[in-house]
C-alpha positions, 0 to 999 in steps of 0.5 A, spaced: 452 466 507 457 467 502 464 470 504 463 477 501 457 478 506 461 476 512 464 481 516 472 481 518 469 479 525 465 473 523 471 471 519 476 472 525 471 468 530 471 462 524 478 462 524 479 462 532 473 456 532 478 452 527 476 454 520 483 456 519 481 456 511 477 462 512 483 466 514 485 466 506 479 470 505 482 476 510 488 475 506 484 476 499 481 482 502 487 486 505 493 484 501 492 489 496 492 494 502 498 492 506 502 492 499 500 499 497 501 501 505 508 498 505 510 500 498 508 508 500 514 507 505 519 503 501 521 502 494 524 495 495 519 490 491 522 484 494 522 487 501 515 489 501 513 482 499 516 479 504 513 484 509 506 483 507 507 475 507 510 476 514 504 481 516 499 475 515 503 470 518 504 474 524 496 476 524 494 469 524 499 467 529 496 473 534 489 472 531 486 471 538 489 478 541 485 481 535 480 486 539 474 486 535 472 493 537 478 495 532 478 495 525 481 489 522 485 493 517 488 498 522 490 492 526 494 489 520 497 496 518 499 496 525 503 489 524 506 491 518 508 498 520 512 494 526 515 489 522 517 495 517 520 498 523 524 492 525 526 490 518 529 497 517 533 497 524 536 490 523 538 492 516 540 499 518 537 502 511 533 508 510 526 507 508 528 508 500 533 503 499 532 502 491 528 505 485 522 500 485 519 504 479 526 504 475 527 496 476 520 494 475 519 499 469 525 497 466 524 490 466 517 491 463 520 496 457 524 490 455 518 486 454 514 491 450 520 494 446 520 487 442 512 486 442 509 493 442 508 499 438 511 506 440 505 509 443 505 504 448 512 506 450 510 513 450 504 511 455 509 507 459 514 513 460 508 517 462 506 512 467 513 512 470 513 519 471 506 519 474 509 514 479 515 517 480 512 524 482 507 520 487 514 517 490 517 524 491 511 526 495 512 527 502 510 520 506 505 523 510 501 525 504 503 519 500 500 514 504 493 517 505 493 519 497 495 511 495 490 508 500 485 513 497 487 512 490 490 505 489 485 502 494 479 506 493 478 506 501 473 511 504 476 517 508 473 515 514 477 508 513 483 511 512 483 515 518 482 509 522 487 505 519 492 511 520 489 513 526 489 520 524 483 525 525 478 525 519 479 532 517 487 531 517 486 525 512 482 529 507 487 535 508 493 531 506 490 528 500 487 534 498 495 537 498 497 531 495 493 532 489 495 539 489 502 537 489 501 532 483 497 537 479 503 542 480 508 537 478 504 534 472 504 541 469 511 543 470 513 536 467 508 538 461 511 544 460 518 541 459 520 541 452 
């Protein structure tokens, strides 16, 4: 049986039985999820990367305490959320500490300006504006929206990860899409 066919619980049991290299499969499966979850809450890329790494380190250290009846993804999100709260308390910072969109895209734009035609720059600006609109969404709408759109998770799984009723998740994603549509229409009407 290949790695893709193994369930999370099977992989956890193998790691606990001494096959610690199997933990890398769990990291591969959920790194993007944890990254986007944290990115929906804070805008400091370095801090997001640090907390993602800390999340998997802590998960590995406490793997024996994982309840196999729960979704592994939900357990990881809980660890990431707690680490984020701890990090914020220690630093005394607000959730949005830097403008990640500006930092990342300005660095990319500097490279593109030297090597790509103007159409690429226009598309990059449109992308930057969309990302900015997503970041302006209230956190309770932004998180489920990103889990659905970026991670392509089913509604039921998002419900379990965020510990919210399924209908609440669907409503928040629907509302986020509506707000983004309104923002995009307003942006497109601007001269």
